[in-house]
TORVEXKOL-349620 format. One record per residue (C-alpha): residue in one letter; x, y, z; residue number from 0. Coordinates in steps of 0.5 Angstrom, whole numbers. Layout:
{residuo->a	X->X	Y->Y	Z->Z	num->NUM}
...
// end
This chain:
{residuo->m	X->-252	Y->-80	Z->-341	num->0}
{residuo->e	X->-253	Y->-87	Z->-337	num->1}
{residuo->k	X->-260	Y->-88	Z->-333	num->2}
{residuo->e	X->-254	Y->-90	Z->-327	num->3}
{residuo->k	X->-251	Y->-85	Z->-327	num->4}
{residuo->i	X->-257	Y->-79	Z->-327	num->5}
{residuo->i	X->-260	Y->-84	Z->-320	num->6}
{residuo->e	X->-253	Y->-82	Z->-317	num->7}
{residuo->i	X->-254	Y->-74	Z->-319	num->8}
{residuo->l	X->-260	Y->-75	Z->-316	num->9}
{residuo->n	X->-258	Y->-78	Z->-310	num->10}
{residuo->l	X->-253	Y->-73	Z->-309	num->11}
{residuo->d	X->-258	Y->-67	Z->-310	num->12}
{residuo->l	X->-263	Y->-69	Z->-305	num->13}
{residuo->q	X->-258	Y->-71	Z->-301	num->14}
{residuo->d	X->-256	Y->-63	Z->-301	num->15}
{residuo->e	X->-265	Y->-62	Z->-300	num->16}
{residuo->h	X->-263	Y->-67	Z->-293	num->17}
{residuo->g	X->-258	Y->-62	Z->-291	num->18}
{residuo->a	X->-262	Y->-56	Z->-293	num->19}
{residuo->i	X->-267	Y->-58	Z->-289	num->20}
{residuo->v	X->-264	Y->-60	Z->-282	num->21}
{residuo->q	X->-259	Y->-55	Z->-283	num->22}
{residuo->y	X->-265	Y->-49	Z->-283	num->23}
{residuo->l	X->-270	Y->-52	Z->-278	num->24}
{residuo->v	X->-263	Y->-52	Z->-274	num->25}
{residuo->h	X->-263	Y->-44	Z->-274	num->26}
{residuo->a	X->-270	Y->-42	Z->-274	num->27}
{residuo->y	X->-271	Y->-47	Z->-267	num->28}
{residuo->s	X->-265	Y->-43	Z->-265	num->29}
{residuo->m	X->-267	Y->-35	Z->-265	num->30}
{residuo->g	X->-273	Y->-38	Z->-261	num->31}
{residuo->e	X->-281	Y->-35	Z->-264	num->32}
{residuo->g	X->-283	Y->-30	Z->-268	num->33}
{residuo->e	X->-283	Y->-29	Z->-276	num->34}
{residuo->l	X->-276	Y->-29	Z->-278	num->35}
{residuo->a	X->-276	Y->-35	Z->-276	num->36}
{residuo->c	X->-283	Y->-39	Z->-278	num->37}
{residuo->e	X->-280	Y->-35	Z->-285	num->38}
{residuo->i	X->-274	Y->-41	Z->-287	num->39}
{residuo->e	X->-280	Y->-47	Z->-283	num->40}
{residuo->a	X->-284	Y->-45	Z->-289	num->41}
{residuo->i	X->-277	Y->-45	Z->-294	num->42}
{residuo->a	X->-275	Y->-50	Z->-290	num->43}
{residuo->r	X->-281	Y->-54	Z->-292	num->44}
{residuo->e	X->-280	Y->-52	Z->-299	num->45}
{residuo->e	X->-273	Y->-56	Z->-300	num->46}
{residuo->m	X->-279	Y->-62	Z->-297	num->47}
{residuo->r	X->-282	Y->-61	Z->-301	num->48}
{residuo->h	X->-276	Y->-62	Z->-308	num->49}
{residuo->l	X->-273	Y->-67	Z->-303	num->50}
{residuo->d	X->-280	Y->-72	Z->-304	num->51}
{residuo->w	X->-280	Y->-71	Z->-312	num->52}
{residuo->l	X->-273	Y->-72	Z->-313	num->53}
{residuo->a	X->-274	Y->-79	Z->-308	num->54}
{residuo->e	X->-279	Y->-81	Z->-313	num->55}
{residuo->t	X->-276	Y->-79	Z->-320	num->56}
{residuo->i	X->-271	Y->-83	Z->-316	num->57}
{residuo->v	X->-275	Y->-90	Z->-316	num->58}
{residuo->e	X->-279	Y->-88	Z->-322	num->59}
{residuo->m	X->-272	Y->-90	Z->-325	num->60}
{residuo->g	X->-271	Y->-95	Z->-321	num->61}
{residuo->g	X->-266	Y->-94	Z->-316	num->62}
{residuo->q	X->-266	Y->-92	Z->-309	num->63}
{residuo->p	X->-266	Y->-86	Z->-304	num->64}
{residuo->s	X->-261	Y->-84	Z->-300	num->65}
{residuo->v	X->-262	Y->-82	Z->-292	num->66}
{residuo->k	X->-255	Y->-80	Z->-293	num->67}
{residuo->r	X->-254	Y->-71	Z->-291	num->68}
{residuo->g	X->-251	Y->-67	Z->-296	num->69}
{residuo->t	X->-247	Y->-61	Z->-296	num->70}
{residuo->m	X->-249	Y->-56	Z->-289	num->71}
{residuo->n	X->-246	Y->-50	Z->-288	num->72}
{residuo->m	X->-247	Y->-49	Z->-279	num->73}
{residuo->a	X->-242	Y->-43	Z->-279	num->74}
{residuo->g	X->-243	Y->-37	Z->-276	num->75}
{residuo->k	X->-245	Y->-34	Z->-269	num->76}
{residuo->a	X->-249	Y->-30	Z->-269	num->77}
{residuo->v	X->-257	Y->-30	Z->-273	num->78}
{residuo->h	X->-255	Y->-26	Z->-279	num->79}
{residuo->e	X->-249	Y->-29	Z->-279	num->80}
{residuo->w	X->-253	Y->-35	Z->-280	num->81}
{residuo->m	X->-257	Y->-33	Z->-285	num->82}
{residuo->g	X->-250	Y->-32	Z->-289	num->83}
{residuo->s	X->-248	Y->-38	Z->-289	num->84}
{residuo->d	X->-255	Y->-40	Z->-291	num->85}
{residuo->v	X->-255	Y->-36	Z->-297	num->86}
{residuo->k	X->-247	Y->-40	Z->-300	num->87}
{residuo->l	X->-251	Y->-46	Z->-298	num->88}
{residuo->e	X->-256	Y->-44	Z->-304	num->89}
{residuo->e	X->-250	Y->-41	Z->-309	num->90}
{residuo->g	X->-248	Y->-48	Z->-307	num->91}
{residuo->a	X->-254	Y->-50	Z->-309	num->92}
{residuo->i	X->-257	Y->-45	Z->-315	num->93}
{residuo->a	X->-249	Y->-48	Z->-318	num->94}
{residuo->h	X->-251	Y->-56	Z->-317	num->95}
{residuo->y	X->-257	Y->-55	Z->-321	num->96}
{residuo->q	X->-255	Y->-51	Z->-327	num->97}
{residuo->e	X->-250	Y->-55	Z->-328	num->98}
{residuo->h	X->-254	Y->-62	Z->-328	num->99}
{residuo->i	X->-259	Y->-59	Z->-332	num->100}
{residuo->a	X->-254	Y->-57	Z->-337	num->101}
{residuo->r	X->-250	Y->-67	Z->-335	num->102}
{residuo->i	X->-257	Y->-68	Z->-336	num->103}
{residuo->d	X->-261	Y->-69	Z->-343	num->104}
{residuo->d	X->-267	Y->-72	Z->-340	num->105}
{residuo->p	X->-273	Y->-68	Z->-341	num->106}
{residuo->k	X->-278	Y->-69	Z->-336	num->107}
{residuo->i	X->-271	Y->-69	Z->-330	num->108}
{residuo->k	X->-269	Y->-62	Z->-333	num->109}
{residuo->r	X->-276	Y->-59	Z->-333	num->110}
{residuo->l	X->-275	Y->-63	Z->-324	num->111}
{residuo->l	X->-269	Y->-59	Z->-324	num->112}
{residuo->g	X->-271	Y->-53	Z->-327	num->113}
{residuo->r	X->-277	Y->-52	Z->-323	num->114}
{residuo->i	X->-272	Y->-54	Z->-316	num->115}
{residuo->l	X->-268	Y->-49	Z->-318	num->116}
{residuo->a	X->-273	Y->-43	Z->-320	num->117}
{residuo->d	X->-274	Y->-44	Z->-312	num->118}
{residuo->e	X->-266	Y->-44	Z->-310	num->119}
{residuo->k	X->-266	Y->-38	Z->-313	num->120}
{residuo->a	X->-271	Y->-35	Z->-310	num->121}
{residuo->h	X->-269	Y->-37	Z->-302	num->122}
{residuo->h	X->-262	Y->-34	Z->-304	num->123}
{residuo->g	X->-265	Y->-28	Z->-305	num->124}
{residuo->k	X->-270	Y->-28	Z->-299	num->125}
{residuo->f	X->-263	Y->-31	Z->-294	num->126}
{residuo->e	X->-261	Y->-24	Z->-297	num->127}
{residuo->h	X->-266	Y->-20	Z->-295	num->128}
{residuo->f	X->-266	Y->-24	Z->-287	num->129}
{residuo->i	X->-260	Y->-22	Z->-287	num->130}
{residuo->h	X->-261	Y->-14	Z->-284	num->131}
{residuo->k	X->-266	Y->-16	Z->-282	num->132}
{residuo->a	X->-264	Y->-21	Z->-276	num->133}
{residuo->i	X->-259	Y->-15	Z->-275	num->134}
{residuo->k	X->-264	Y->-9	Z->-275	num->135}
{residuo->e	X->-269	Y->-14	Z->-270	num->136}
{residuo->g	X->-263	Y->-15	Z->-267	num->137}
{residuo->l	X->-264	Y->-23	Z->-267	num->138}
{residuo->k	X->-259	Y->-27	Z->-262	num->139}
{residuo->d	X->-257	Y->-33	Z->-261	num->140}
{residuo->l	X->-263	Y->-37	Z->-255	num->141}
{residuo->k	X->-258	Y->-44	Z->-254	num->142}
{residuo->g	X->-255	Y->-46	Z->-248	num->143}
{residuo->d	X->-250	Y->-51	Z->-247	num->144}
{residuo->r	X->-254	Y->-54	Z->-241	num->145}
{residuo->q	X->-252	Y->-61	Z->-239	num->146}
{residuo->d	X->-257	Y->-65	Z->-235	num->147}
{residuo->n	X->-262	Y->-71	Z->-236	num->148}
{residuo->v	X->-268	Y->-67	Z->-238	num->149}
{residuo->t	X->-263	Y->-64	Z->-245	num->150}
{residuo->k	X->-262	Y->-72	Z->-244	num->151}
{residuo->t	X->-268	Y->-74	Z->-245	num->152}
{residuo->l	X->-270	Y->-69	Z->-250	num->153}
{residuo->d	X->-263	Y->-71	Z->-254	num->154}
{residuo->w	X->-266	Y->-79	Z->-254	num->155}
{residuo->g	X->-273	Y->-76	Z->-256	num->156}
{residuo->i	X->-269	Y->-72	Z->-262	num->157}
{residuo->q	X->-265	Y->-77	Z->-265	num->158}
{residuo->h	X->-272	Y->-81	Z->-264	num->159}
{residuo->e	X->-275	Y->-76	Z->-269	num->160}
{residuo->y	X->-270	Y->-75	Z->-273	num->161}
{residuo->t	X->-269	Y->-83	Z->-274	num->162}
{residuo->v	X->-275	Y->-85	Z->-275	num->163}
{residuo->v	X->-278	Y->-78	Z->-279	num->164}
{residuo->l	X->-271	Y->-81	Z->-284	num->165}
{residuo->q	X->-273	Y->-88	Z->-285	num->166}
{residuo->y	X->-282	Y->-88	Z->-285	num->167}
{residuo->l	X->-279	Y->-83	Z->-291	num->168}
{residuo->f	X->-275	Y->-89	Z->-295	num->169}
{residuo->h	X->-280	Y->-93	Z->-293	num->170}
{residuo->s	X->-286	Y->-89	Z->-297	num->171}
{residuo->y	X->-282	Y->-89	Z->-303	num->172}
{residuo->m	X->-280	Y->-97	Z->-303	num->173}
{residuo->t	X->-288	Y->-99	Z->-302	num->174}
{residuo->k	X->-292	Y->-101	Z->-307	num->175}
{residuo->n	X->-297	Y->-101	Z->-302	num->176}
{residuo->m	X->-302	Y->-94	Z->-304	num->177}
{residuo->e	X->-304	Y->-95	Z->-296	num->178}
{residuo->a	X->-298	Y->-96	Z->-294	num->179}
{residuo->k	X->-295	Y->-92	Z->-297	num->180}
{residuo->k	X->-299	Y->-86	Z->-294	num->181}
{residuo->q	X->-300	Y->-88	Z->-288	num->182}
{residuo->l	X->-292	Y->-87	Z->-286	num->183}
{residuo->e	X->-292	Y->-80	Z->-291	num->184}
{residuo->d	X->-297	Y->-79	Z->-286	num->185}
{residuo->q	X->-293	Y->-81	Z->-279	num->186}
{residuo->a	X->-287	Y->-79	Z->-281	num->187}
{residuo->v	X->-290	Y->-71	Z->-282	num->188}
{residuo->n	X->-293	Y->-72	Z->-275	num->189}
{residuo->e	X->-286	Y->-75	Z->-273	num->190}
{residuo->m	X->-284	Y->-68	Z->-276	num->191}
{residuo->q	X->-288	Y->-66	Z->-272	num->192}
{residuo->h	X->-285	Y->-68	Z->-265	num->193}
{residuo->l	X->-277	Y->-67	Z->-268	num->194}
{residuo->g	X->-280	Y->-59	Z->-268	num->195}
{residuo->w	X->-283	Y->-59	Z->-262	num->196}
{residuo->l	X->-277	Y->-64	Z->-257	num->197}
{residuo->a	X->-273	Y->-58	Z->-261	num->198}
{residuo->e	X->-275	Y->-52	Z->-259	num->199}
{residuo->e	X->-276	Y->-54	Z->-251	num->200}
{residuo->m	X->-269	Y->-56	Z->-252	num->201}
{residuo->v	X->-267	Y->-48	Z->-252	num->202}
{residuo->g	X->-273	Y->-47	Z->-250	num->203}
{residuo->a	X->-268	Y->-51	Z->-245	num->204}
{residuo->g	X->-262	Y->-47	Z->-244	num->205}
{residuo->g	X->-259	Y->-53	Z->-249	num->206}
{residuo->s	X->-258	Y->-54	Z->-256	num->207}
{residuo->p	X->-261	Y->-59	Z->-259	num->208}
{residuo->k	X->-258	Y->-65	Z->-265	num->209}
{residuo->t	X->-260	Y->-68	Z->-271	num->210}
{residuo->i	X->-255	Y->-74	Z->-271	num->211}
{residuo->e	X->-259	Y->-81	Z->-274	num->212}
{residuo->s	X->-257	Y->-87	Z->-270	num->213}
{residuo->t	X->-260	Y->-94	Z->-275	num->214}
{residuo->i	X->-264	Y->-93	Z->-280	num->215}
{residuo->d	X->-268	Y->-100	Z->-284	num->216}
{residuo->r	X->-268	Y->-100	Z->-290	num->217}
{residuo->s	X->-274	Y->-106	Z->-292	num->218}
{residuo->t	X->-275	Y->-105	Z->-299	num->219}
{residuo->g	X->-282	Y->-111	Z->-297	num->220}
{residuo->t	X->-287	Y->-108	Z->-294	num->221}
{residuo->a	X->-289	Y->-113	Z->-289	num->222}
{residuo->d	X->-280	Y->-111	Z->-287	num->223}
{residuo->m	X->-282	Y->-105	Z->-286	num->224}
{residuo->l	X->-286	Y->-105	Z->-282	num->225}
{residuo->k	X->-286	Y->-111	Z->-277	num->226}
{residuo->a	X->-279	Y->-106	Z->-276	num->227}
{residuo->d	X->-284	Y->-99	Z->-276	num->228}
{residuo->l	X->-288	Y->-102	Z->-272	num->229}
{residuo->k	X->-282	Y->-105	Z->-267	num->230}
{residuo->i	X->-280	Y->-98	Z->-267	num->231}
{residuo->e	X->-285	Y->-95	Z->-265	num->232}
{residuo->k	X->-288	Y->-100	Z->-258	num->233}
{residuo->d	X->-281	Y->-99	Z->-258	num->234}
{residuo->v	X->-280	Y->-92	Z->-256	num->235}
{residuo->a	X->-287	Y->-91	Z->-254	num->236}
{residuo->k	X->-284	Y->-94	Z->-246	num->237}
{residuo->k	X->-280	Y->-90	Z->-247	num->238}
{residuo->y	X->-282	Y->-84	Z->-247	num->239}
{residuo->n	X->-288	Y->-86	Z->-241	num->240}
{residuo->k	X->-283	Y->-87	Z->-238	num->241}
{residuo->a	X->-279	Y->-81	Z->-239	num->242}
{residuo->a	X->-286	Y->-77	Z->-238	num->243}
{residuo->r	X->-287	Y->-80	Z->-231	num->244}
{residuo->e	X->-279	Y->-78	Z->-228	num->245}
{residuo->i	X->-280	Y->-70	Z->-232	num->246}
{residuo->g	X->-280	Y->-66	Z->-227	num->247}
{residuo->d	X->-283	Y->-60	Z->-230	num->248}
{residuo->a	X->-291	Y->-61	Z->-231	num->249}
{residuo->g	X->-290	Y->-58	Z->-238	num->250}
{residuo->l	X->-284	Y->-63	Z->-241	num->251}
{residuo->r	X->-288	Y->-69	Z->-237	num->252}
{residuo->e	X->-295	Y->-66	Z->-242	num->253}
{residuo->l	X->-291	Y->-66	Z->-247	num->254}
{residuo->f	X->-289	Y->-72	Z->-247	num->255}
{residuo->s	X->-295	Y->-77	Z->-247	num->256}
{residuo->r	X->-297	Y->-73	Z->-252	num->257}
{residuo->i	X->-292	Y->-76	Z->-256	num->258}
{residuo->r	X->-292	Y->-83	Z->-253	num->259}
{residuo->d	X->-300	Y->-81	Z->-255	num->260}
{residuo->h	X->-298	Y->-81	Z->-262	num->261}
{residuo->e	X->-294	Y->-86	Z->-262	num->262}
{residuo->k	X->-299	Y->-92	Z->-259	num->263}
{residuo->y	X->-303	Y->-89	Z->-264	num->264}
{residuo->h	X->-298	Y->-89	Z->-271	num->265}
{residuo->a	X->-298	Y->-98	Z->-267	num->266}
{residuo->e	X->-304	Y->-99	Z->-268	num->267}
{residuo->v	X->-305	Y->-96	Z->-276	num->268}
{residuo->f	X->-298	Y->-100	Z->-278	num->269}
{residuo->t	X->-301	Y->-107	Z->-273	num->270}
{residuo->d	X->-308	Y->-105	Z->-278	num->271}
{residuo->l	X->-303	Y->-105	Z->-284	num->272}
{residuo->l	X->-299	Y->-111	Z->-283	num->273}
{residuo->e	X->-305	Y->-115	Z->-282	num->274}
{residuo->g	X->-309	Y->-113	Z->-287	num->275}
{residuo->i	X->-303	Y->-115	Z->-292	num->276}
{residuo->e	X->-301	Y->-122	Z->-289	num->277}
{residuo->k	X->-309	Y->-123	Z->-289	num->278}
{residuo->k	X->-307	Y->-123	Z->-296	num->279}
// end
């Protein structure tokens, strides 16, 4: 099989891993804190590892990792029904990986996909168990339909955090500067934490978290990446500062202030990296 075709197939797998991550995290956030939510978040983290492996392999082959979101199955109104949708998503993933392993002749890539396939089979069994666990524990959908200035601000924050997670990961895969790669990965992890905090606050406030990204910068030169990332961080720090001043809820004020300070730190890190690159 030609290299370009393998890259195309791996990007389809990457997109589906992306979709699974979002689906599982939304389900975890929407049922509130508890053992099952933690177990689902752990599965989402394993899917993140798969996405990372696939993206790195695509770049090694001379391609660009996709930032598109693939297959999702958000059917169901009750938690046990969500778990059934997760079972079906895993069944689709298992079928796709089996097909791709059979089609691709590169032994290294076949081995990687086989490793991922083993995880997907384990996830399938766990979600089948989670159906019964959700019923037994009487878990419910805690999302609501609240729409006001509070949920509007949280929606903005969730959208921003989701966007920069994708952007920083893409940049981390494409840069050839190892220090920039490490820092972009670290800040992406921190932005993922922000997304989780904001989504949990949204559900707690009676709203419904939405994961919709805005425009993602796809620069491939490290200096251009960092300029784009630095601009975002400076702008968003101001917006979080404004939100902290205007919000009435003390807990959200503290959260927005904390995230603002993180964004300022990110901006300082990116400034140092950019200055170091421009001096060379």
